[in-house]
C-alpha positions in Angstrom: -30.0 -2.9 15.5 -26.6 -3.3 13.9 -27.1 -3.7 10.1 -26.4 -7.2 8.8 -26.3 -9.0 12.2 -27.9 -12.4 11.9 -28.9 -15.0 14.5 -29.1 -18.8 14.2 -30.0 -21.6 16.5 -28.7 -24.5 14.3 -25.4 -26.2 13.5 -24.3 -27.4 10.1 -22.0 -30.4 9.4 -20.9 -31.4 5.9 -18.9 -34.5 5.1 -16.2 -33.0 2.8 -14.4 -36.2 2.0 -14.1 -39.7 3.4 -12.0 -42.8 3.0 -14.0 -44.9 5.4 -15.6 -48.3 4.9 -16.1 -51.5 6.9 -13.6 -53.1 4.6 -10.9 -50.8 6.0 -11.5 -52.5 9.4 -11.4 -56.0 7.9 -8.2 -55.9 6.0 -6.4 -54.1 8.9 -7.5 -56.8 11.3 -6.8 -59.7 9.1 -3.2 -58.7 8.3 -2.2 -60.3 11.6 -3.1 -63.7 10.2 -3.2 -63.3 6.4 -0.3 -60.8 5.8 -0.4 -59.0 2.5 -3.4 -61.2 1.4 -5.6 -59.5 3.9 -6.9 -57.0 1.3 -7.9 -59.8 -1.0 -10.0 -61.4 1.8 -11.8 -58.2 2.7 -14.9 -58.9 0.6 -15.0 -62.7 1.4 -17.8 -64.2 3.5 -20.0 -61.2 4.6 -21.4 -63.1 7.7 -17.9 -63.8 8.9 -16.9 -60.2 8.3 -19.8 -59.0 10.5 -18.7 -61.4 13.2 -15.1 -60.2 13.1 -16.1 -56.5 13.4 -18.4 -57.3 16.3 -15.6 -59.3 18.0 -13.1 -56.5 17.6 -15.6 -54.0 19.0 -16.7 -56.3 21.9 -13.2 -57.2 23.0 -11.9 -53.6 22.3 -9.3 -54.3 19.7 -9.3 -50.7 18.6 -6.4 -50.2 16.1 -8.2 -51.7 13.0 -10.8 -49.0 13.3 -8.1 -46.3 12.9 -7.5 -47.1 9.1 -10.1 -44.7 7.9 -10.5 -40.9 7.6 -13.4 -38.6 7.6 -13.2 -34.8 7.1 -16.1 -32.6 8.2 -16.8 -29.0 7.6 -18.5 -27.7 10.7 -20.2 -24.3 11.2 -21.0 -23.7 14.9 -20.4 -21.1 17.7 -16.8 -20.8 18.9 -17.8 -22.2 22.3 -18.7 -25.5 20.6 -15.2 -25.6 19.0 -13.6 -25.1 22.3 -15.2 -28.3 23.5 -14.0 -30.1 20.3 -10.4 -29.2 21.3 -10.6 -31.7 24.1 -10.5 -34.4 21.5 -6.8 -34.1 20.7 -6.4 -37.0 18.2 -8.5 -35.1 15.7 -7.0 -32.6 13.3 -8.5 -29.1 13.1 -8.2 -26.0 10.9 -10.4 -23.1 11.8 -11.1 -19.8 10.1 -9.0 -17.0 11.7 -10.1 -13.7 13.0 -6.5 -12.4 12.5 -6.7 -12.8 8.8 -10.3 -12.1 7.8 -13.2 -9.9 8.9 -15.5 -12.1 10.9 -19.1 -12.4 9.7 -21.9 -11.1 12.0 -23.6 -14.4 12.6 -24.4 -15.3 16.3 -25.9 -18.1 18.2 -29.2 -17.7 20.1 -30.8 -20.7 21.8 -33.9 -21.9 20.1 -37.2 -22.3 21.9 -36.6 -26.1 22.4 -33.3 -25.4 24.3 -33.6 -26.3 28.0 -32.3 -23.2 29.9 -32.4 -24.0 33.7 -30.0 -26.3 35.5 -31.3 -28.0 38.6 -29.2 -30.0 41.0 -25.5 -30.2 41.9 -22.5 -30.7 39.5 -22.5 -34.4 38.6 -26.1 -34.8 39.6 -28.1 -32.3 37.7 -30.7 -32.0 34.9 -31.8 -29.2 32.6 -35.4 -28.1 32.4 -37.1 -25.9 29.9 -37.6 -22.7 31.8 -40.4 -20.2 31.6 -41.5 -18.1 28.6 -40.1 -15.1 30.5 -36.7 -16.8 30.8 -36.6 -17.6 27.1 -37.5 -14.1 26.3 -34.8 -12.8 28.6 -32.2 -15.0 27.0 -33.1 -14.1 23.5 -33.4 -10.3 24.1 -30.1 -10.3 26.1 -28.2 -12.3 23.6 -29.4 -10.3 20.6 -28.6 -6.9 22.2 -25.3 -8.0 23.5 -24.1 -9.4 20.2 -25.3 -6.4 18.2 -23.4 -4.1 20.6 -20.3 -6.2 20.4 -20.3 -6.4 16.6 -20.8 -2.6 16.4 -17.8 -2.1 18.6 -15.8 -4.5 16.4 -16.7 -2.5 13.3 -15.9 0.7 15.0 -12.4 -0.4 15.8 -11.9 -1.8 12.2 -13.0 1.5 10.8 -10.5 3.3 13.1 -7.7 1.2 11.5 -7.3 -1.2 14.4 -5.9 -4.6 13.4 -8.4 -7.4 13.1 -6.6 -9.5 15.7 -7.1 -6.7 18.2 -10.6 -5.7 17.2 -11.9 -9.2 17.6 -11.3 -9.1 21.4 -14.8 -7.6 21.9 -16.6 -10.5 20.1 -18.4 -13.2 22.2 -17.8 -16.9 21.9 -21.4 -17.2 20.6 -20.2 -15.9 17.2 -20.2 -18.6 14.5 -16.9 -19.9 13.1 -16.1 -22.7 10.6 -13.5 -25.4 10.7 -12.4 -28.6 9.0 -12.3 -31.5 11.5 -10.7 -34.8 10.5 -10.7 -38.1 12.4 -10.7 -41.8 12.0 -13.6 -44.1 13.0 -12.1 -45.0 16.4 -11.7 -41.3 17.3 -15.2 -40.6 16.1 -16.8 -43.3 18.2 -15.0 -42.0 21.2 -16.3 -38.5 20.4 -19.8 -39.7 19.9 -19.8 -41.7 23.1 -19.0 -38.5 25.1 -20.9 -35.9 23.0 -24.3 -37.7 22.7 -26.8 -38.8 25.3 -28.3 -42.2 24.4 -30.4 -44.6 26.4 -28.5 -47.7 25.1 -25.1 -46.3 26.1 -23.2 -48.4 28.7 -21.7 -45.3 30.2 -24.0 -42.2 30.6 -22.9 -39.0 29.1 -24.2 -35.5 29.7 -23.0 -33.3 26.7 -23.8 -29.7 26.2 -26.7 -29.6 23.8 -25.0 -27.5 21.2 -22.1 -29.9 20.6 -24.5 -32.8 20.7 -26.3 -31.2 17.8 -23.1 -31.4 15.8 -22.4 -34.9 17.0 -25.8 -36.1 15.9 -25.1 -35.0 12.4 -21.7 -36.7 12.4 -23.2 -39.9 13.7 -25.6 -40.0 10.7 -22.7 -39.8 8.3 -20.9 -42.5 10.2 -23.9 -44.9 10.1 -24.1 -44.5 6.4 -20.3 -44.9 5.6 -19.6 -47.9 7.9 -22.9 -49.7 8.7 -21.3 -52.8 10.1 -19.0 -50.9 12.4 -21.8 -48.6 13.4 -24.1 -51.5 14.2 -21.4 -53.2 16.3 -20.7 -50.0 18.2 -24.4 -49.7 19.0 -24.7 -53.3 20.0 -21.8 -53.0 22.4 -23.0 -50.1 24.4 -21.7 -47.2 22.2 -18.2 -47.7 23.8 -15.2 -46.9 21.6 -12.9 -49.9 21.2 
């Protein structure tokens, strides 16, 4: 066993900073009728504000939901970040294997991770798998990652540049990145990266990115409760 190699089966998400509140939606929407006085009206009549946000969500008037920002610090395997990059209106900055020695932390699926895919693409489900299959996955992942990291260290010790040595590392190695979005982009992300029985359109996310999305959703619900409730009530469809 390569000394210092660690394995995880969780994801971490930290809300680093946010300028995101339901009022951001209200003043942005009301500028169309109230002009510069829209900010003064943001706190007026809570019941009317709830109705306005629900109307915007229901009729998919999306731009008022863009006047907010949330920055998350995410720790997850690199293969999760590659799925994030499909969401191109987000902003990302990730740690670089060119400029720092990468830590020996790798992902191994936990016992609750469903392992076996049954059915054809577009019409498949995942099932748990047998104890023997779980054992095979864990032992194979651990031995492969340990060997890869040992090869990485061997090249570094030989004076090979970090950007070259990292080529032997698997996408299961953990990385960290800052990811910044607005509420509209986050709702779109959550609609695709979580599976929910109340969703108008079904989604089938890979479980690992769903684990990240679930943590982001919890922050969103706390920061913008009226917006979150309206999004839920309208089928978890981004406006």
